[in-house]
N, C-alpha and C positions, 0 to 999 in steps of 0.2 A: 537943903542938905547937899553937900558936894557929891558929884558922881563918883569920884575916886579919892580915897584917903591915903593911898599908897604913894609915898614920895620916892623920887629917884634914890635919895639917900637911904631911906628905910628899906627899900628893895635890895640895894647893894649890901646893906648890913645883914639883911635876912639871908641873902645868898652866901655871904662870907662873914659869919658871925664873929670870927676871930681875926678878921682883917685879911689882907692879902698875904701870900706866902713867899714873898720875894727872898727873904733870908733862907728859907727852905730850899728854893731853887738854886741859889748861889752855892749852897753847901753841896747839893746833889750834883751839880753840873760844872762848877767852876773850880773845884779843888782837885788838884792832882793828888791822887791817893795811892797808897800801896794796897796789897790784897786785903789787909785787915781793914783799911778804911773803906774799901769797896764793900766788904762784908757788913761793916757797920752801916753804910749807906743803905744797903738793901733792907736791913732790919729797921732802920729809921723810916724808910719809905713805907714798909709794911705797916708799921704802927700808925703812920700818918693816914694811910688809906683806910685803916680800920677805925681809928678814933678821931680823925679830923686833925686839922693843923693847930694843935694846941702848943703851949710853950714848950720849948726844947727840954727844959729841966724835968718836965712831967714824964718824959720817956727816957731820960738819961739812965735811970736805974735799970729799966727793962733792958736796954741795949747792953749795958755793962754786965748785966747778969747773964745775958744770952750770947756772949761772944767770948771765945777762947783766945785771949790775947795776953801779951806781956803786961804786967801790972803797971809798967812805966807808961803804957799808952793811956792817955787821959782823954776824957770826953771833951776837954777844952779844945782838942784838935778840931772840933766841929766848927769853930769860928776862926781857926788859924788863918785860913786864906783871907777871910773878910778883914781881919786886922792887918795882915801884911800888905794887902793891896790897897788899904785905905778905904775899902768899900763902906765900912760903917760910918766913918767920918764924912766921906763925900756924900753918902746917902742922906745923912742928916742935914748937910748943907743944901742939898737939892730939895729936901722936904721944905726947908725954909723958903727957898726961892719960889717954889710952886705955891706955897701958902700965900706969899706976898702977891702972887699974880691973880689970886681969886678974890672975889668980893664977899665971900662967905667965910667967916672966921670960926664958926662953931662946928667944925668937922673933926671927928676923931682922927688922931694922927696916923693910925694904922691904915687909913684910906686915902691919905694925901698923895702918896706916890703911886702911879698906876701899876697894874700887874705886869710883872716881867714876862709871865707865861702867856703866849698867844691863846692858849686854851682857856685860861681864865678871862682874858679880855673878850674872847669870842662869846663865851656863855653869858657874860654881863650884857654886852651890846645886843646880841641876838634876842635875848629875853626881853630887854627893854623895847626893842623895835617891834617884837611880836605882841607884847602885852599892851603897848600903846597904839598899835595899828599903824605906826609910822612907816613901816617898810614899803608899803604899796603907794607911797607918795613920792617915789623916786623913779625916774625913767631915764633911759639913755638918750642923749641928744644926737640927732641926725641932721645932716645938712639938708635944708629946704623942707624940714618937717612941717606938715600942714598944721600941726598943733600950734606952732609959733605964730601963725596968722590969725588965730582966734583972738578977738578983741576983748573977750570977757576976762578981765583981770582976776576975777574971783577964781576961775579955774587955774590960771597960771600960778596964783599964790598957793594953791593946794598941792601943786606938783613941783618938785625940784628936778631940773634937767641936769644930768651928769654929763660933763664934757669929756672928750677923749683925753685932754690934758690931765684932768682930775684922776681918771682911771690909771693913766700912766704913772702919776705920782703915787697913788696907792700901791700899785704893783711894785714900784721901786722900793718904797718903804717896807713892803712885805718881804721882798727879796733880801734886803739888808737885815731885817729881823731874823729871817730864816737862816742866814749864813753868819750869824753872830759867832765870832771866833772864841772858842773856849779858852785858849791859852794866850792869845794876844788880843786883849780887850780894847780894840781900837777900830775906827771906821765902821761903826755899827749904829743902828738906831738907838741902842743903849751904849752911851759913850764909855770911856775907859772906867769911869766910876759907876757904870751901869745905870746912869740917868738917861731918860728918853731924850731924843733930839727935839728940836723946836717944833716940828710939825706934830709929832705925837703929843708933845706937851700941850700945845695949843688946843688940840681936840679934847684932851683930858681936862684942861682948865674949864672948858665950856660945860663939861659934865659936872664938875664940882660947883660951878656957878649956878647950876640948876638943881643943886642937891636937895633943896626943900620944895621943889616944884613937883606937881603930881605926875605920875607916870602916864596916866591917860588924861587927855584933854580934848574935848570936841572942838576942833578948829573951825570957827565960823567962816563964812564965805569972804569976809573982808579982813581976815587976820592972816598974818605971815606965819610960816611954820615956826614952832619953837626952835631956838638956837641949837638945843642939844640934839635934835633929830639928825641934823647933818653930821655932827660930831660922832654920834653913835654909829651912823651908817658907815662913815669913813673908817672908824676904828674896827668895826666888824669885818669890813673888806680887807683891811691891812692885816688883821690877825689871821684871816683865812688864807691870804697869800703867803704869810709866814709859815704856814703849816703844810705846805705842799710835800707830798711823799709820806706824810705821817701815817703810820699804821701799815705801810707796805714795805718800806725800805728798812733794813736793819744794819746798824753800824757797830762794830766792836771798838773798844778803846784803842786797840792797836791801829785800826784803820784811820781813826780820827787823828792819832798822833802822826801818822805817816802822810796824811793828806787832809789837813785841817780845813782847807778851803772848800772841801766837798762834804763837810761834816756839820750837820745842823744839830744843835743841842736839843731841839724839840723832837727830832727823830730819836735821839738817844733817850730822852725822857720817856717817850712812849715805850721804848724797849725796856727801860728800867721798871716802869709800872707793871708791864706784863710779867717780867721776871719776878718782881716782888709778889704779885698775886700767885704766880706759879709756886713760889716757895711755900706759901701758906697751904695751897691745895695738895701739894705732894704728900703732906703728912695726914691728909684727911681723905684718902682714896679708899672708901669702904667697899667699893664694888669690884675694883680690879686688883684682886689679891695676888695675881701673878705678875705684878708690875716689875719685879726684879728680873724675872726671866725675859720678859718682852720689852722692858724699858718703856712702858707706857706712861703717859701723863694725862691727868684730867684737863679739860678745857679751862683756860684761864678766863674767868668771868670778869674781865675788865669792863666795868660799867661806865666809866667816865675817865677822861684824861685831865679833867679839871678837879681842883680840890673844893669846888663849890658844894653846898649842901645838896646831897643826892636826892633828897625827898622833893626838891623843887625842880631841878633840871639836871641833865647830863649832856656831855658832848663826846662824840666819837668820830673817827674818820669816816669818809664817804667815798663811793666809787663813781656814781653817775649823778649828773645834775639834770633835773627834769627839763625837757624842752617846752613844757606846756604849763599854763596857768601863771597867775601872779601871786606866788606864795613865797614865804620866807626861805624855804629850802632852795629856791631858784637864785638866791643871792650868793651862795657859797659853792665852791668847787671841792674843798678839801675837808671841811668839818661839818658835822650834822648836829643840830640842836634836837635833843630827845627829851621825852617827858621824865618826870621823877620816877625813881625806882619802885614806888608803890603802885604805879600804873602797870609797868612791865620792866623786868630786868633784862637789859640788852647787854650782850657780851661780845667781845672782839678778841680774836686770837689768830695766829698765823702758823702755817706749817713750815717746817724746815725746807729749804730748797730741795727739789727732787734730784735724782741722779742726772749726770751730765747728758745722757742721751736725749733728755727733754729739750735741751737747748738746741740740738741739731734738728729736731722735728717738733715744733711747738703745738701740734695737734693734740687735742684732749679727747680720748676715746672712752666712752661710757658703756658698760655692759648692763643692759636693763633686763631684769628677770621678773616677769609678771606672776610671781608666786604669791599665794597658792593657786594652783591650776584648777582646783575643784573646791567648791564651797557647798555645804549641805544646809538645808533649812534648819536642821537641828543645831548647827553651829551658832544660830541666833537663839540665845537662851533667855527667856523671861526670868527676871529675878524679883519682881514685885509689881503690884498694881495699886492704883489709888483706892482709898477706902470707900465704903458704901456711900451712895449718893445722899444718904440721910445725914452724913457728916456735915456739920455746919461749915467746915473749912473748905468744902468743895462745891463748886457750882454744879447744878444738876446736869449740865451739858458737858462737863469736863470728865472725860474718861481717858486716863493715861496710865502708862506703865514704864518700867525700866527693863532694859535688856543688856546683855553682854554678847560680844562676838569673839569667839576663840577659834582660830584656825592655825595655831602654831603646830610645828612638828612636835611629836612626842619627844620627851627628854631623852629616851633611850635610842632615838633615831637621829640625834644630832650629827653623829659621825657620818652616817649615810648622806645626810643633807649637805654638810660642808664638803664632802668629797664630790658630790654632784656639782656644786658651784665651782669647785676647783677645776673640774674637767671642763666646764663651760669657759672658764678663763683661759685654759690651755687651748681650747678650740678657737676662741676669739683671737688669741695670739697667732694661731696658724693662718688666719685670714688677714690679720692686720700686719703681721711681722713680729719677730721676737720682742717680748717685753713692751708691747705697744698697747696693751689694755691698761687704762689708768684709773678706772673707777668701776665700782659695782653698786647698783641701786636696786632696792626692792621696795614694794609699796607699803601702804599703811597696814599695821597689825600683822605683817608677814611672819615675824619671828618672836621668840622669847628673848629675854636678856641673856639667858644661858646660851641660846643658839647663836646669837649675834657675837658673843665673846668667843665662842668656839670657831665661828667663821673668821673672825678677825685673826685669831691665832694661826689658823690654817693659811690664811693669806700672807701673814708675816713670815711664815716658815717656807712657803713655796713660790710666792708670786711677788718678786721684789718691785715690779713696775706699778703696782696698785698704790695710788696716792689718796684715794677717797673711798670710804665705805659708808653707805647711807641706807638706812632701812627703817620702816615702821616697826615698832616693838610693843608687845603687850607684856605686862607683868602684874601679878597679884601681890599687893602689899597689905600687911595687917595694920591698917590705919584707922579703922572704924570699930565700933562696938554695937552689938545687938541689944535688944531690950533687956536682956538678962546680964549685960555687962561683959559678955564674952567677946574676944577679938573676932573681927569679921574681915574677910578679904575685901580689899578695895582695888578694883582694876585700874591700871594705869595705861593709858594710850600715849605713846611717846615716839619721838623721832631720835634715832641714833645717828650721829655723824662722827666719823673718825678720819683724821688726816694722817695718813701713814707715810713713813719715809724710811727707805732702806739705803744705807750708805754703802756705795760700792768700794770705797777706800778702806773702810773698816767693817768687815762683815759682821762683827759682833754688835755694831751700833744699829739698833732698830728703834724707831720712835713711833708713838701713836698718841696724837692729841685727840681726845674724844669727849663727847658730851651727850647726855640724854636730856632732851627737853620735852615737856609734856604738852599735850593738846590743850588749846585754850577754850574751845567751844564743843559742846556735846552735839552729837548727831541726833536729829529728830527724824524718825521714820514715820512717814504719813501713810494713810490708807492707800494712796496711789503707789507709793514705793513698795508696800507689802504686796501689791498686785504685780508691779513691774518685775520684782525679783522672786515672785512665787514663794512668799514667806508665810502664807496663811497657816501651813501646818504647825508653825512655831509661834507666830505673833498674831493675836486677834486683830483683824483689820478695823474693827469698830473703835479701837483705841489709838491714841497717839503714843508712840513709843520713843522714849528718850534713852540715849546711851548712858549706861551706868558707869560713871567715872568721876574722879575728882578733878577740879580745874583750879586747884589752890596755888600751883606754882606756874606763874606766867613769866616765862623767859623766852628769849629768842637769841640764838648765837649767830655770829657772822664769822666765817672762816676765810682767811686770805690764802689763796692758792698760787703757788709759784711766784710769790712776791709781786703779782700783777693784778689779779682779779679776785673778786669775793663771791661767796655763795652763802645761802641760807636755805633752810627747809621749813615748809609749812605743812600742817596736817589737815587735810580735807576741809572741814568747815572754816578753818583759820584763813584759807584763801578767800573765802566769800565774805567774811565779816570784816567790817572796817576797823574795829578796834579789838584789842590794842595793837595787833601786830602790823596791820597794813600801813598805818601811819608811820611806823618805824621803818618799814621797808621802803616807803616812798622817800623818807628823809635820807637814808643811807644809800639807797640806789645800788643794791648788789648786782653784779653782772649776771648772776644766775640764781633763780629761785626754783628749788625742787619741791613740787607739791605732791605729797604722798597721799593717795586717795584709796578709799574703798567705794568704788563707783562703777557705773556702766561704761560702755564704749567711749573712748576719748575722741570725740569728733568736734569740728568747729561749731556745731549748733548746740553743744551741751553747755550747762551752766559753768563748768570749770573753764571752758574756753572764753566765755564772756568775762570772767573775773581775771583771767590771765591777760586778756587784752588791756585791762585797766593798768596793770603793772608794766606791760610792754610799752604803753604810751607814756606813762608817768610812774616811775622815773626813767624808763627805758630799759628795764631789766629783761633778760631772756627768761622765759618760764617753761619748765618741763613739768607737766602734770602726768601722773602715772598711777594706774589702777591694776588690780589683779585679774588674771584671766578667769578665775573662779566666779567672781560676781558678774563679769561681762557675759560669761556663758549662761548664767541663770537668766540674765536679762534677754539674751538672744533667743533662748528657747521659748520664752513667753511671746516675743514678737514674731517668731517664726510661725507660731500657731495661728496668728491673725494675718499672715501674709506680708508682714513688713520686712524690709531689707535689714539684714544684720551685718554688723561690723566686728572685726577682731582688733580694732585699734585700741591697744591698751595704754598708749601714751600719746601726748600731743605736745608739739613744740610751737612756741609763739615768741617772736622777737621784735625788736624795735622797728623793723621794716613793715610791720603789719601783716606778716606772713604766718599762716598756720600750717604746720606740717604734721599730718597724722603718722603715727608709728605703729604698724601692724605686726602681729605675730604671724609669720608665714606658716602655712600648714606643714606639719612635720618638723617644726623647730621649737626650741625651748626658750629662746631669748633673742634679743636684737642688740647689736652694738651700733651706737651712733657716734659720729665724729664731729667734734666742735673745733672751730678755728676762731682766733682773735682777729678782729678788724679794728684798726685805729680810726677813731672818729673825733669830732670836735663837739664838745658841749659848750653851751653859752649861758651865762648868767643873765638875770633880768636886766642888768645894766650894760650888757654887751661884752663882758670879758670872756675870752675864749680859753679853753683848756685843751691843749693838744696832747694830753696824756690819757684821755679817756679811751676805753676799749669796749667793744661789743662782741659777745659770743654768738656765733651763728652756726646752725647745723648744716653740714656739707655732705654727709654720706650716711647711709644705713646698710647694715649687713646682718643677715639672719644667722643664728648660732644654734647648734643642737649638740646634745650629749652623744658622743660617738658610741657609747655602750648601750644605747637604746634604739631599737629598730622601730621605724614608724610604719604602721599598718593603716592605709587609707580607709579600710573598711571598719576601722575602730575595734578590731578584734584583739588588739594588744592593749590590755588595760594598764600595763606597766610603762607605757611610753612616757606618760607624765608621772613623775615620782609619786608612788602610792604611800606617802607618809601621813601619819596622823589621821585625821578624819577622812581624807580622800580615799582610804581603803574601803570605805563604806559607800552606800548609795541611799538616796531618799526613798 
């Protein structure tokens, strides 16, 4: 029985069951259209993204029914450009030429011409290289390399050495593909008739000539590499080079017409995809009912830039290329291959550029508030335990239960809470300079959805400098039923991220791109943790306690800040577990990972620091882990009793230099502001290509912040120094 029955052809057809979408891209990108045509294009792309690249006539009626236009406007304008430019005629001629160049005649005609989109080309080639294992059979050639002196030809046949000349050729082809002129279709890798040049054609012909060969083949010691390996590697690199700046740079049609030489259609395509997804989301914003007042938008969950089947694989932009390991993600600088959406839904969106003062001082200042300042054992609430040991479903040694943790401010105290945070922002600005606080971050489970929206609104009204609001959020949703069929609350543990933008030119223009994404893994509280946090009044230490929450929605958003760098947030256990989030983080390489925790002191010896080190090394992300003072204080009281040293380090910074920096809450203060600066660095691919556009975020300063309306009493006789909201009014 053969090891692999999947052929290259069957794989490509499975990835693109309706063929490549070259006609779609020419319509979207190469037709000069008026406002009506642009509206039609957005509708068209929305339908393509939802339903797949089916024939144009299947969505013709939908578009014509949903666009308010003159009846003389015909959908036949869809192919107007293609006919006038001769694209269809030349495309068919080119199809014949490339068919004659192959030795395989039984290939469906929709797969003959290679994809015009570098995103589609990248997803095909990277998946083939990954599934075949071919990608780690390529190395960069170095002068005098000892490997070349090895006489064992079996090893040499297994590895293809990439020369500097080959790399330069790939980069040149990628640059030409990147700068494909939208309005003067000449001097490009896709010629005036949009047919690929000879180099790309020759690589594609090798793929077609291997159409019926297996994707995976165990290459024996005396065999040469399959021909298609080198072609696939070359096309993946070229497509990656053609995608530089994708997901970061935004170009309007006006900019392209005024300076077409600096306008990449693939940057435009990315913008169009995000705008099309935004259009669908704007009408389905069930949480933010005050959108008209505050001009908020939900996060655009753009899961892929390719029109390939999303259940198989996805492709999105990336920030950092890992310096370690021999992995597929080390071959690309600009695009990341991601798993199918059934594994995890990954989203990409960007914020509007912040106000002009940011350009004068590029520092990014984050206000870290370790709320709640107090947590009681009664905040840990048992909600159920395993049935009797006589139950055949349970092992006699298995004793477990479920618990919830609720430390939110009471709903009637939201106004007090948001006013407290507002004053902290004001105090932070006093130390940093006017409008110099750029982000507010709170830890896991700090607020309710109602509280975070109230805080967002207060910030939009009073603090124009804030660009990012990030917090852990708890909410109870009616998603389950009890034994009698009644609705039952199901707790949700989520992260809230909002990119805020206040326009100085038009004071009425306020934007907020925001997303809630849920925790992927439940917290398991062990006997040792019950002891460490003194939770035995609430949780039986003889049982293993699992956090009671749903993990049905596995999503992970990536947000582009200042058109330069990216961030994402992980919730507690998600930092430690390898799947599904960490593999995605390693592939995209965000510049900053914010890990929202419900944990003890954040010190280099703790578990969170160990897992942060993994991401700091591969892919080189900076990691900020942050917990609440409330749980830290519970831990400290236990350790004080046995004479151990205690720490008030509520956050820890770890970056690509291998440096860990604890962030402590100074006595008599409520928060800490940290300053981050961007450092230009060079990332290198596995074959030695450098990327001089990479950036590293590094912590450069810390400042303690307190609410000026609260006086600190070192004797602890002022119980109101830390905000006495919700459960913190009480004591154990």
